[in-house]
C-alpha positions as CSV (number, residue, x, y, z in Angstrom):
1,P,14.7,17.6,24.4
2,I,15.9,18.4,20.9
3,A,19.3,17.3,19.9
4,V,21.5,17.4,16.8
5,Y,21.4,13.9,15.4
6,R,24.3,11.5,15.2
7,E,23.1,8.2,16.6
8,V,19.6,8.6,17.9
9,G,20.3,8.8,21.6
10,Q,23.9,10.1,21.5
11,N,23.1,13.7,22.2
12,L,20.1,13.2,24.5
13,P,21.4,14.2,27.9
14,E,19.6,11.3,29.6
15,G,20.2,8.8,26.8
16,L,17.4,6.9,25.0
17,P,14.4,6.3,27.2
18,V,14.2,2.6,26.3
19,T,11.8,0.1,27.7
20,P,13.1,-3.3,28.9
21,Y,12.0,-4.7,25.5
22,G,13.8,-1.9,23.6
23,L,17.0,-2.2,25.7
24,E,17.2,-6.0,25.1
25,L,16.8,-5.5,21.4
26,L,19.3,-2.7,21.2
27,Q,21.9,-4.6,23.3
28,K,21.5,-7.6,21.0
29,R,22.0,-5.5,17.9
30,I,25.1,-3.8,19.3
31,A,26.5,-7.2,20.4
32,G,26.0,-8.4,16.9
33,N,28.0,-5.4,15.6
34,S,24.9,-4.3,13.7
35,T,25.3,-7.0,11.1
36,Q,21.6,-7.5,11.0
37,N,20.9,-4.0,10.0
38,P,18.4,-4.3,7.0
39,E,20.6,-2.1,4.9
40,A,23.5,-4.6,5.2
41,H,21.2,-7.2,3.5
42,C,20.0,-4.9,0.7
43,L,16.7,-4.3,2.4
44,P,15.2,-0.8,3.0
45,M,17.1,1.0,5.8
46,G,14.2,2.7,7.5
47,L,13.0,6.3,7.9
48,M,15.6,7.7,10.2
49,Q,18.5,6.1,8.5
50,L,17.2,7.6,5.2
51,H,17.2,11.0,6.8
52,T,20.8,10.7,8.0
53,Q,22.4,8.7,5.2
54,G,24.8,10.8,3.3
55,A,23.6,10.1,-0.2
56,P,21.5,12.8,-2.0
57,R,17.7,12.9,-2.1
58,K,15.1,14.9,-4.0
59,F,11.8,16.3,-2.9
60,V,9.1,16.4,-5.6
61,Q,6.0,18.4,-4.5
62,T,2.6,18.1,-6.2
63,P,-0.7,19.4,-4.9
64,A,-1.7,16.0,-3.4
65,R,1.6,14.6,-2.2
66,L,5.3,15.0,-1.6
67,I,7.5,12.4,-3.1
68,L,11.0,11.8,-1.6
69,L,13.4,10.1,-3.9
70,Y,16.5,8.7,-2.1
71,E,19.6,7.7,-4.0
72,A,20.5,5.3,-1.1
73,G,18.7,2.1,-1.8
74,G,16.7,3.6,-4.6
75,V,13.9,4.2,-2.1
76,T,10.8,6.2,-2.8
77,R,8.6,7.7,0.0
78,Q,5.2,9.2,-0.4
79,I,3.8,11.8,2.0
80,F,0.1,12.4,1.2
81,T,-0.9,16.0,1.5
82,D,-4.5,15.8,0.2
83,G,-6.2,15.9,3.6
84,R,-6.7,12.1,4.0
85,P,-6.4,10.7,7.5
86,L,-4.0,7.9,8.5
87,P,-5.5,4.6,7.7
88,P,-7.5,2.9,10.5
89,G,-7.1,-0.6,11.6
90,D,-4.2,-2.8,10.7
91,P,-3.2,-2.3,7.0
92,Q,-0.1,-3.8,5.5
93,P,2.9,-2.5,7.4
94,W,5.6,-0.6,5.4
95,W,9.3,-0.3,5.9
96,N,9.0,3.5,6.1
97,G,5.4,3.6,7.3
98,Y,2.4,5.4,5.9
99,S,2.7,9.2,5.9
100,I,0.3,12.1,5.8
101,G,1.3,15.7,5.9
102,R,-0.2,19.1,6.5
103,W,1.1,22.6,6.5
104,E,1.3,24.8,9.7
105,G,2.5,28.1,8.3
106,D,5.9,27.4,6.8
107,V,6.3,24.0,8.5
108,L,5.3,20.8,6.9
109,V,4.1,18.4,9.7
110,V,4.2,14.7,8.7
111,S,2.7,11.9,10.8
112,T,3.7,8.4,10.0
113,T,2.4,5.1,11.3
114,H,2.0,1.5,10.2
115,F,5.7,0.5,10.4
116,R,6.9,-3.0,10.1
117,D,8.0,-4.4,13.5
118,G,11.8,-4.6,14.1
119,G,12.9,-1.4,12.4
120,W,16.2,0.3,13.0
121,L,16.4,4.0,13.7
122,D,20.2,4.3,13.3
123,L,23.2,2.2,12.4
124,I,23.7,0.8,15.9
125,G,20.2,-0.6,16.0
126,S,18.0,1.7,18.2
127,P,14.6,0.1,17.7
128,L,11.5,1.2,16.0
129,S,8.4,-1.0,16.4
130,D,5.1,-1.5,14.8
131,A,3.6,0.6,17.6
132,A,5.4,3.7,16.6
133,T,4.1,7.1,15.5
134,V,6.8,9.3,14.0
135,T,6.1,13.0,13.6
136,E,8.5,15.1,11.4
137,R,8.4,18.9,11.2
138,F,10.2,20.1,8.1
139,R,11.3,23.7,8.0
140,R,13.6,25.7,5.8
141,P,15.0,28.6,7.8
142,S,17.1,29.7,4.7
143,F,17.2,28.8,1.0
144,A,19.9,26.2,1.4
145,R,19.2,24.7,4.8
146,M,16.4,22.4,6.1
147,E,15.7,21.5,9.7
148,I,13.8,18.4,10.5
149,D,12.6,17.8,14.1
150,V,11.7,14.1,14.4
151,T,9.6,12.9,17.4
152,I,9.5,9.2,18.0
153,D,6.5,8.0,20.0
154,D,6.9,4.3,20.4
155,R,5.6,3.0,23.7
156,K,6.7,-0.6,22.9
157,A,10.4,0.4,22.6
158,Y,10.6,3.7,24.6
159,T,9.1,4.9,27.9
160,R,8.2,8.3,26.5
161,P,8.4,10.3,23.2
162,F,11.7,12.0,22.3
163,T,12.8,14.4,19.7
164,V,15.9,14.8,17.6
165,R,16.8,17.5,15.2
166,L,18.3,16.8,11.8
167,F,19.9,19.2,9.3
168,Q,20.0,18.9,5.5
169,E,21.8,21.1,3.1
170,L,20.7,21.9,-0.4
171,V,23.0,20.6,-3.2
172,L,22.5,22.5,-6.5
173,G,23.0,20.9,-9.8
174,D,23.3,17.4,-8.5
175,E,21.4,14.4,-9.9
176,L,20.5,11.2,-8.3
177,I,22.4,8.2,-9.7
178,E,21.4,4.6,-9.9
179,Y,21.9,2.6,-6.7
180,V,22.2,-1.2,-6.9
181,C,22.8,-2.8,-3.5
182,L,23.5,-6.3,-4.6
183,E,26.2,-5.3,-7.2
184,N,29.5,-6.2,-5.6
185,Q,27.8,-7.1,-2.3
186,R,30.0,-9.6,-0.5
187,F,28.4,-9.6,3.0
188,K,28.1,-13.1,4.5
189,P,25.4,-13.5,7.1
């Protein structure tokens, strides 16, 4: 099913299809009031949180890659569009994974693997593990609107793949500003 995103499973009619491992981790995070969310500790917030975080972002397209610059956390993400495959084996895991993209008509299809284990899909702590493959389908149905269908296939945390739909609006004339997480940060673990 495709749903408009709030928290990852909020609009899925049957809820998140979590495995026992995924449910235990999610319940622990909720019970801890999400205080262990990486973003709360000035660490990268993860792919899905970047998509849904309200701060602006920029897309910079070159022939060989798409660079996403996020104001939130000052994060940079690279999506390689030069035809390379996903890396085999067990390379260094990344907070936001390793991404390759290809065009299918007017849709950019991005496959991402090699995540660090223990990721957070949303603020409440829906898990993303090192076994995940995330497939994003970016489409602009109009000049100012982008739809992103995100399919999470993570058999360690979920019993089956599921898809959520995100929407992003174009903001003209806006510039990214400097983001410094530790400045005035007073969180006590």
